[in-house]
Structures are given as structure tokens and as C-alpha cells.
MARBA-3410 file (N, C-alpha, C, O; in Angstrom, 1 decimal):
146
65.4,-26.5,-9.7,64.8,-25.3,-10.3,63.5,-25.5,-11.2,63.5,-24.8,-12.2 ~ 62.5,-26.2,-10.9,61.1,-26.9,-11.8,60.0,-26.0,-10.8,60.3,-25.4,-9.8 ~ 58.6,-26.1,-11.4,57.4,-25.5,-11.2,57.0,-27.3,-11.2,57.3,-28.2,-11.9 ~ 55.8,-27.2,-9.7,54.6,-28.1,-10.3,53.5,-27.7,-10.9,52.7,-26.8,-10.4 ~ 53.3,-28.4,-12.1,51.7,-27.6,-12.0,50.9,-28.9,-12.4,51.3,-29.9,-12.8
49.6,-28.5,-12.2,48.6,-29.3,-12.2,48.2,-29.2,-14.0,48.4,-28.4,-14.8 ~ 47.4,-30.5,-13.9,46.6,-30.2,-15.4,45.5,-31.8,-14.8,45.7,-32.9,-14.2 ~ 44.3,-30.9,-15.3,42.8,-31.5,-15.4,42.5,-31.7,-16.6,42.9,-30.9,-17.4 ~ 41.6,-32.8,-17.0,41.0,-33.2,-18.6,39.8,-32.7,-17.9,39.6,-33.1,-16.7 ~ 38.9,-31.7,-18.8,37.8,-31.5,-18.9,36.8,-31.4,-19.7,36.8,-30.6,-20.7
35.8,-32.2,-19.6,34.8,-31.6,-20.4,34.4,-30.6,-21.4,34.4,-29.5,-20.8 ~ 34.1,-30.5,-22.3,34.1,-29.7,-23.2,32.8,-29.2,-22.9,32.0,-29.3,-23.8 ~ 32.3,-28.6,-21.8,30.6,-28.0,-22.3,30.5,-27.0,-21.1,31.3,-27.2,-20.2 ~ 29.7,-26.2,-21.0,29.4,-25.5,-20.2,29.3,-25.7,-18.9,28.8,-26.7,-18.5 ~ 29.9,-24.6,-18.0,30.2,-25.3,-16.8,31.1,-25.8,-16.0,31.1,-25.7,-14.7
32.0,-26.5,-17.0,32.5,-27.4,-16.5,34.1,-26.7,-16.1,35.0,-27.4,-15.5 ~ 34.3,-25.5,-16.5,35.7,-25.0,-16.5,35.4,-24.7,-14.6,36.1,-25.0,-13.6 ~ 34.4,-24.1,-14.7,33.9,-23.5,-12.9,34.2,-24.0,-12.1,34.7,-23.4,-11.1 ~ 34.0,-25.6,-12.1,33.8,-26.5,-11.2,35.2,-26.7,-10.6,35.2,-26.5,-9.4 ~ 36.9,-27.1,-11.2,37.6,-27.3,-10.3,38.2,-25.6,-9.8,39.1,-25.3,-8.9
37.6,-24.9,-10.4,37.8,-23.3,-9.8,36.9,-23.0,-8.2,37.3,-22.4,-7.2 ~ 35.7,-23.8,-8.5,35.4,-23.7,-7.3,35.5,-24.4,-6.4,35.3,-24.1,-5.2 ~ 35.9,-25.6,-6.6,36.8,-26.7,-5.9,38.0,-26.2,-5.0,38.4,-26.7,-3.9 ~ 38.5,-25.1,-5.8,39.9,-24.7,-5.4,39.8,-23.4,-4.4,40.7,-23.2,-3.7 ~ 39.0,-22.7,-4.4,38.4,-21.7,-4.0,37.5,-21.8,-2.5,37.5,-21.0,-1.6
36.8,-22.9,-2.5,36.4,-23.6,-1.0,37.5,-23.9,-0.3,37.6,-23.7,0.9 ~ 38.3,-24.3,-0.9,39.4,-25.1,-0.1,40.4,-23.8,0.2,41.4,-24.1,0.9 ~ 40.4,-22.4,-0.1,41.1,-21.1,0.1,42.1,-21.5,-0.6,43.1,-21.5,0.1 ~ 42.3,-22.0,-2.1,43.5,-22.2,-3.1,43.4,-21.1,-3.7,42.3,-20.5,-3.6 ~ 44.4,-20.4,-4.4,44.4,-19.4,-4.9,45.6,-19.8,-6.0,46.7,-20.2,-5.9
44.6,-19.5,-7.6,45.4,-19.9,-8.5,46.1,-18.7,-9.1,45.7,-17.6,-9.3 ~ 47.4,-19.3,-9.3,48.7,-18.1,-9.4,48.2,-17.8,-11.1,47.9,-16.6,-11.5 ~ 48.2,-18.6,-11.8,48.2,-18.8,-13.5,47.6,-20.1,-14.0,47.8,-21.3,-13.5 ~ 47.0,-19.9,-15.0,46.5,-20.7,-15.7,46.4,-20.8,-17.2,46.6,-19.8,-18.0 ~ 46.0,-21.9,-17.6,45.8,-22.2,-19.5,45.2,-23.3,-19.6,45.3,-24.4,-19.0
44.4,-22.6,-20.9,43.4,-23.7,-20.9,43.5,-24.0,-22.8,43.4,-23.1,-23.6 ~ 43.7,-25.2,-23.0,43.7,-25.8,-24.4,42.1,-26.5,-24.5,41.5,-27.0,-23.6 ~ 41.6,-26.3,-25.6,40.4,-27.2,-25.8,40.8,-27.7,-27.5,41.6,-27.2,-28.3 ~ 40.0,-29.0,-27.6,39.2,-29.7,-28.6,37.6,-29.6,-28.6,36.9,-28.8,-28.0 ~ 37.4,-30.5,-29.3,35.9,-30.3,-29.8,34.8,-31.4,-28.3,33.6,-31.6,-28.2
36.0,-32.1,-27.6,35.4,-33.1,-26.9,36.1,-32.9,-25.5,35.4,-33.5,-24.6 ~ 37.1,-32.3,-25.2,37.7,-32.1,-23.8,38.1,-31.0,-23.9,37.9,-30.6,-25.0 ~ 38.8,-30.1,-23.1,39.7,-29.3,-22.6,41.1,-30.0,-21.6,40.9,-30.9,-20.9 ~ 42.0,-29.6,-21.7,43.0,-29.3,-20.5,43.6,-28.3,-19.7,44.4,-27.5,-20.1 ~ 43.1,-28.3,-18.7,43.2,-27.0,-17.8,44.4,-26.9,-17.2,44.5,-27.9,-16.6
45.6,-26.1,-17.0,46.6,-26.3,-16.8,47.3,-25.2,-15.8,47.9,-24.4,-16.4 ~ 47.4,-25.1,-14.6,47.3,-24.1,-13.0,48.5,-24.7,-12.5,49.0,-25.9,-12.6 ~ 49.0,-23.2,-11.7,50.2,-23.6,-11.1,49.5,-22.6,-9.6,49.2,-21.4,-9.5 ~ 49.4,-23.6,-8.7,48.9,-22.8,-7.4,50.6,-22.7,-6.4,51.8,-22.9,-6.7 ~ 49.9,-22.3,-4.9,51.1,-22.6,-4.0,51.2,-23.8,-3.5,52.3,-24.3,-3.3
50.1,-24.5,-3.2,50.2,-25.5,-2.5,49.6,-27.0,-3.4,48.7,-27.7,-3.1 ~ 50.5,-27.2,-4.6,49.8,-27.9,-5.7,50.1,-29.5,-4.9,50.1,-30.3,-5.8 ~ 50.3,-30.0,-3.6,49.9,-31.2,-3.1,48.5,-31.1,-3.0,47.6,-31.7,-3.6 ~ 48.5,-30.2,-2.0,46.8,-29.9,-1.4,46.0,-30.1,-2.7,45.4,-31.1,-3.0 ~ 46.3,-28.8,-3.5,45.2,-28.9,-4.6,45.3,-29.9,-5.1,44.1,-30.1,-5.6
46.3,-30.9,-5.5,46.0,-31.9,-6.1,44.8,-33.2,-5.3,43.8,-33.9,-5.7 ~ 45.4,-33.0,-4.0,44.4,-33.7,-3.4,42.6,-33.3,-3.4,41.6,-34.0,-3.5 ~ 42.8,-32.1,-3.2,41.2,-31.3,-3.2,40.8,-31.7,-4.4,39.9,-32.6,-4.4 ~ 41.4,-31.3,-5.7,40.6,-31.8,-7.1,40.3,-33.3,-6.6,39.2,-33.8,-6.4 ~ 41.4,-33.9,-6.6,41.2,-35.8,-6.7,39.9,-36.2,-5.9,39.1,-37.1,-6.1
39.9,-35.1,-4.9,39.0,-35.9,-3.9,37.2,-35.8,-4.5,36.2,-36.5,-4.3 ~ 37.4,-34.4,-5.3,36.3,-33.9,-5.7,36.2,-34.6,-7.3,35.6,-34.0,-8.2 ~ 36.7,-35.6,-7.6,36.3,-36.4,-8.7,37.2,-36.0,-9.8,36.9,-36.5,-10.8 ~ 38.5,-35.2,-9.8,38.7,-34.5,-11.1,39.8,-35.7,-11.5,40.0,-36.4,-10.5 ~ 40.6,-36.2,-12.7,41.6,-36.6,-12.9,42.8,-35.5,-12.9,42.5,-34.5,-13.5
43.9,-35.7,-12.4,44.9,-34.5,-12.2,46.1,-35.4,-12.3,46.3,-36.5,-11.8 ~ 47.0,-34.3,-13.3,48.5,-34.9,-13.1,49.2,-34.0,-12.7,48.9,-32.8,-12.8 ~ 50.8,-34.5,-12.2,51.3,-33.1,-12.2,52.3,-33.3,-13.1,52.7,-34.4,-13.4 ~ 52.9,-31.9,-13.5,53.8,-31.9,-14.3,55.1,-30.9,-14.1,54.7,-29.7,-13.9 ~ 56.3,-30.9,-14.1,57.2,-30.3,-14.0,57.4,-29.0,-15.2,57.4,-29.3,-16.4
57.4,-28.0,-14.7,57.5,-26.9,-15.6,58.8,-25.6,-15.1,59.3,-25.4,-14.0 ~ 59.0,-24.8,-16.2,60.4,-23.9,-15.9,59.7,-22.4,-16.0,59.5,-21.9,-17.1 ~ 59.6,-21.9,-14.9,59.6,-20.5,-15.0,60.7,-19.4,-15.3,61.6,-19.2,-14.5 ~ 60.5,-18.6,-16.4,61.7,-17.8,-16.4,61.6,-16.2,-16.8,60.6,-15.9,-17.6 ~ 62.3,-15.3,-16.5,62.1,-13.8,-16.5,62.4,-14.0,-18.0,63.2,-14.8,-18.6
61.5,-13.0,-18.7,61.8,-12.7,-20.3,61.8,-10.9,-20.7,60.8,-10.4,-20.4 ~ 62.9,-10.2,-21.3,62.8,-9.4,-21.7,61.5,-9.0,-22.1,61.0,-9.5,-23.1 ~ 60.7,-7.9,-21.3,59.2,-7.5,-21.8,59.6,-6.3,-22.8,59.5,-5.2,-22.4 ~ 60.2,-6.7,-24.3,60.4,-5.8,-25.5,60.5,-6.5,-26.7,60.8,-7.7,-26.9 ~ 60.1,-5.7,-27.4,60.3,-6.5,-29.1,61.5,-7.5,-29.1,62.5,-6.9,-28.7
61.8,-8.8,-29.3,62.4,-9.6,-29.5,62.7,-10.2,-28.5,63.5,-11.1,-28.7 ~ 62.2,-10.1,-26.8,62.7,-10.6,-25.8,62.6,-11.7,-25.8,63.6,-12.3,-25.3 ~ 61.4,-12.5,-26.4,60.8,-14.0,-26.1,61.3,-14.2,-27.7,60.4,-15.0,-28.0 ~ 62.1,-14.1,-28.8,62.5,-14.6,-29.7,64.0,-14.9,-29.1,64.5,-15.9,-29.5 ~ 64.8,-14.2,-28.1,66.1,-14.3,-28.1,66.1,-15.5,-26.9,66.9,-16.4,-26.8
65.2,-15.4,-26.3,64.9,-16.8,-25.5,64.8,-18.1,-26.0,65.5,-19.0,-25.7 ~ 63.8,-18.1,-27.1,63.9,-19.4,-28.0,64.7,-19.8,-28.7,64.8,-21.0,-29.1 ~ 65.7,-18.5,-29.2,66.8,-18.7,-29.8,67.5,-19.6,-29.0,67.8,-20.7,-29.5 ~ 67.7,-19.4,-28.0,68.5,-19.8,-26.7,68.3,-21.9,-27.0,69.1,-22.8,-27.3 ~ 66.7,-21.7,-26.8,66.4,-23.1,-26.6,66.4,-24.3,-27.7,66.5,-25.5,-27.6
66.4,-23.6,-28.7,66.3,-23.9,-30.2,67.9,-24.4,-30.6,68.2,-25.4,-31.2 ~ 68.7,-23.6,-30.0,70.1,-23.8,-30.2,70.8,-25.1,-29.5,71.7,-25.8,-29.8 ~ 70.0,-25.1,-28.3,70.6,-25.8,-27.8,69.6,-27.7,-27.8,69.7,-28.7,-27.2 ~ 68.8,-27.4,-28.7,68.0,-29.0,-29.3,67.1,-29.0,-28.0,66.8,-30.2,-28.0 ~ 66.6,-28.7,-27.1,65.6,-28.7,-26.7,64.3,-28.3,-27.3,64.3,-27.4,-28.2
63.0,-29.1,-26.9,61.5,-28.7,-27.4,60.5,-28.2,-26.5,60.0,-28.8,-25.5 ~ 60.2,-27.2,-27.0,59.0,-26.6,-26.3,57.8,-27.2,-26.6,57.5,-27.4,-27.8 ~ 57.0,-27.7,-25.6,56.2,-28.6,-25.5,54.5,-27.6,-25.7,53.5,-27.9,-26.4 ~ 54.7,-26.5,-24.9,53.9,-25.6,-24.8,54.6,-24.7,-23.7,55.5,-25.1,-23.0 ~ 53.7,-23.3,-23.6,54.2,-22.3,-22.5,53.0,-21.0,-22.5,52.1,-20.5,-23.2
53.4,-21.0,-21.2,52.2,-19.3,-21.4,52.7,-18.0,-20.0,53.8,-17.9,-19.6 ~ 51.9,-17.5,-19.6,52.3,-16.4,-19.0,52.0,-16.0,-17.5,51.0,-16.7,-17.2 ~ 52.3,-15.5,-16.7,51.8,-15.3,-15.8,51.6,-13.7,-15.8,52.2,-12.9,-16.5 ~ 50.5,-13.4,-15.0,49.9,-11.7,-15.0,50.6,-10.7,-14.4,50.3,-9.6,-14.6 ~ 51.6,-11.2,-13.5,52.6,-10.4,-12.7,53.9,-10.0,-13.8,54.0,-10.6,-14.9
54.7,-9.1,-13.6,55.9,-8.6,-14.2,57.2,-8.6,-13.1,56.9,-8.0,-12.1 ~ 58.1,-9.0,-13.1,59.2,-9.2,-12.3,59.9,-7.9,-12.9,60.3,-8.0,-14.1 ~ 60.1,-6.7,-12.3,60.8,-5.4,-12.9,60.4,-5.4,-14.2,59.2,-5.5,-14.6 ~ 61.3,-5.2,-15.0,60.9,-4.7,-16.6,60.8,-6.5,-17.5,61.1,-6.8,-18.6 ~ 60.4,-7.2,-16.5,60.6,-8.8,-17.3,59.0,-9.2,-17.4,58.2,-8.8,-16.6
58.8,-9.8,-18.2,57.5,-10.5,-18.1,58.2,-12.1,-17.7,59.4,-12.3,-17.9 ~ 57.2,-12.9,-17.2,57.4,-14.1,-16.5,56.7,-15.1,-17.6,55.6,-14.7,-18.2 ~ 57.2,-16.3,-17.9,56.4,-17.2,-18.9,56.9,-18.9,-18.4,58.0,-19.3,-18.1 ~ 55.9,-19.4,-18.4,56.2,-20.9,-18.1,56.4,-21.7,-19.5,55.9,-21.6,-20.6 ~ 57.2,-22.3,-19.0,57.4,-23.8,-20.1,57.4,-24.6,-19.9,58.0,-25.0,-18.9
57.0,-25.6,-20.6,57.0,-26.8,-20.8,58.1,-27.6,-21.4,57.7,-28.1,-22.4 ~ 59.3,-28.0,-21.0,60.2,-28.8,-21.8,60.2,-29.9,-22.2,59.4,-30.4,-21.4 ~ 60.5,-30.9,-22.9,60.9,-32.4,-23.2,61.8,-32.6,-22.4,61.8,-33.8,-22.1 ~ 62.8,-31.6,-21.6,64.1,-32.3,-21.0,64.2,-30.7,-20.5,64.7,-29.8,-21.1 ~ 63.6,-30.9,-19.3,63.4,-29.5,-18.6,65.1,-29.0,-17.7,65.5,-27.8,-17.5
65.9,-30.2,-17.2,67.0,-29.5,-16.8,68.5,-29.7,-17.7,69.7,-29.9,-17.2 ~ 68.1,-29.7,-18.9,68.8,-29.4,-20.1,68.6,-28.0,-20.6,69.4,-27.2,-21.0 ~ 67.5,-27.8,-20.6,66.7,-25.8,-20.9,67.1,-25.3,-19.8,67.6,-24.2,-20.0 ~ 67.0,-25.8,-18.4,67.6,-24.6,-17.4,69.4,-24.3,-17.5,69.9,-23.2,-17.2 ~ 70.0,-25.2,-17.8,71.6,-25.6,-17.8,71.6,-24.1,-19.3,72.3,-23.1,-19.2
70.7,-24.5,-20.5,70.9,-23.3,-21.5,70.4,-21.9,-20.9,71.0,-20.8,-21.3 ~ 69.8,-21.9,-20.5,69.2,-20.3,-19.9,69.9,-19.9,-19.1,69.9,-18.7,-18.8 ~ 70.5,-20.6,-18.6,71.3,-19.9,-17.2,72.8,-19.6,-17.8,73.4,-18.6,-17.4 ~ 73.3,-20.6,-18.8,74.6,-20.3,-19.1,74.5,-19.1,-19.9,75.5,-18.6,-20.4 ~ 73.3,-18.5,-20.3,73.4,-17.4,-21.0,72.8,-16.6,-20.4,72.2,-15.9,-21.3
72.5,-16.2,-19.4,72.0,-15.3,-18.3,70.7,-15.1,-18.0,70.3,-14.2,-17.3 ~ 69.8,-16.1,-18.7,68.4,-16.0,-18.7,68.2,-16.1,-17.0,69.1,-16.8,-16.4 ~ 67.1,-15.5,-16.3,67.0,-15.8,-15.0,65.8,-17.2,-14.7,64.6,-16.9,-15.0 ~ 65.9,-18.1,-14.3,65.0,-18.9,-14.0,64.5,-19.2,-12.7,65.4,-19.7,-12.0 ~ 63.6,-19.0,-12.3,63.0,-18.7,-11.5,62.2,-20.2,-10.7,61.4,-20.9,-11.2
62.9,-20.3,-9.3,62.5,-21.3,-8.6,61.1,-21.6,-8.3,60.5,-20.6,-8.8 ~ 60.2,-22.4,-7.7,59.4,-22.3,-7.2,59.1,-21.4,-5.9,58.2,-20.5,-5.9 ~ 59.7,-21.7,-5.2,59.3,-21.0,-4.2,59.7,-19.3,-4.2,59.7,-18.4,-3.3 ~ 60.0,-19.2,-5.2,60.7,-17.5,-5.6,59.5,-17.0,-6.1,59.0,-16.0,-5.6 ~ 58.8,-17.8,-7.2,57.5,-17.6,-8.0,56.8,-17.1,-6.9,56.8,-15.9,-6.7
56.2,-18.0,-6.0,55.1,-18.1,-5.3,55.3,-16.7,-4.1,54.5,-15.9,-3.7 ~ 56.6,-16.9,-3.8,56.9,-14.7,-3.4,56.6,-14.1,-4.0,55.7,-13.4,-3.6 ~ 56.8,-14.0,-5.1,56.6,-12.9,-6.0,55.0,-12.2,-6.4,54.6,-11.1,-6.4 ~ 54.2,-13.9,-6.6,53.1,-13.4,-6.3,52.4,-12.3,-5.1,51.6,-11.3,-5.3 ~ 52.7,-12.7,-4.1,52.2,-12.0,-3.2,52.3,-10.3,-3.4,51.5,-9.5,-2.9
53.2,-10.1,-3.9,53.4,-8.8,-3.9,52.7,-8.1,-5.0,52.8,-6.9,-5.1
END
């Protein structure tokens, strides 16, 4: 029930962020969501695309160093305390969240968040046991089409 995420290290200077976006656009690959972290020297662009294998190849062929990471997408009640409730489940289970970010679409009355856990399988088990919907990659991609 994990989703594959691509991560690229980018030099922190003007124009560098647009380069991988242009490469993917020329290949006809749509970015479903992304996150960007930076320091003074470099940034990490994390993105989810439908055909991650092809995206990885296209980006590597363009000279980017790309790593693949498994992340977990979940529905979270889009109301005050919705995220706090999910975080409480994870904390009680002793699983560490390394980072997280959100999709731009909603699933009914819920937001969709992406989590990177130190133990994805344990996190999925914890969340499901408490009734939190974990979204499989295929389902996630289908939802972005609507």
C-alpha cells in the first residue's frame, strides 16, 4: 500500500527547479504533487508521478540524480484536529515520521497527505487498525484524474 516517490537533489540557484519540470513536461509526464526542501547549498525536490519508472529514467537521462522512496498516502479528516488524530495514532505506535506533505485535491470531505515513515508497513498497520484509509498507488493516481 505504499506509493513510489522520486527525490532529486538540486543546486539551490535560479532556474534549477524548473529544469526537472521542463524535462518531465517534454516527456508528457504530469507531476501529481511535490514538495521542496532547501538549504543554502542545495534543495531536495520530492515528487509523485503516475509512471515513476519512466519518470526516473527520463530524469536520469537528463543528468539528474534520482532516488526512489516508498511513501504512504492517507486520508485525513479535513477539520480542526483531523491531522492531530492521525499523528496520535502514529506516535502511540512508536513509528517516526520523517516528513510529510499534502496533495492539492480532496477525497470527499478529507484531505490527502503523504507521509514518509521510518517503518511504512508498521505505520500502515497502525493506521488501518484505527480506521484510517491508506490509499494505494493505483487508487491515488485514479483520484487525481477526477
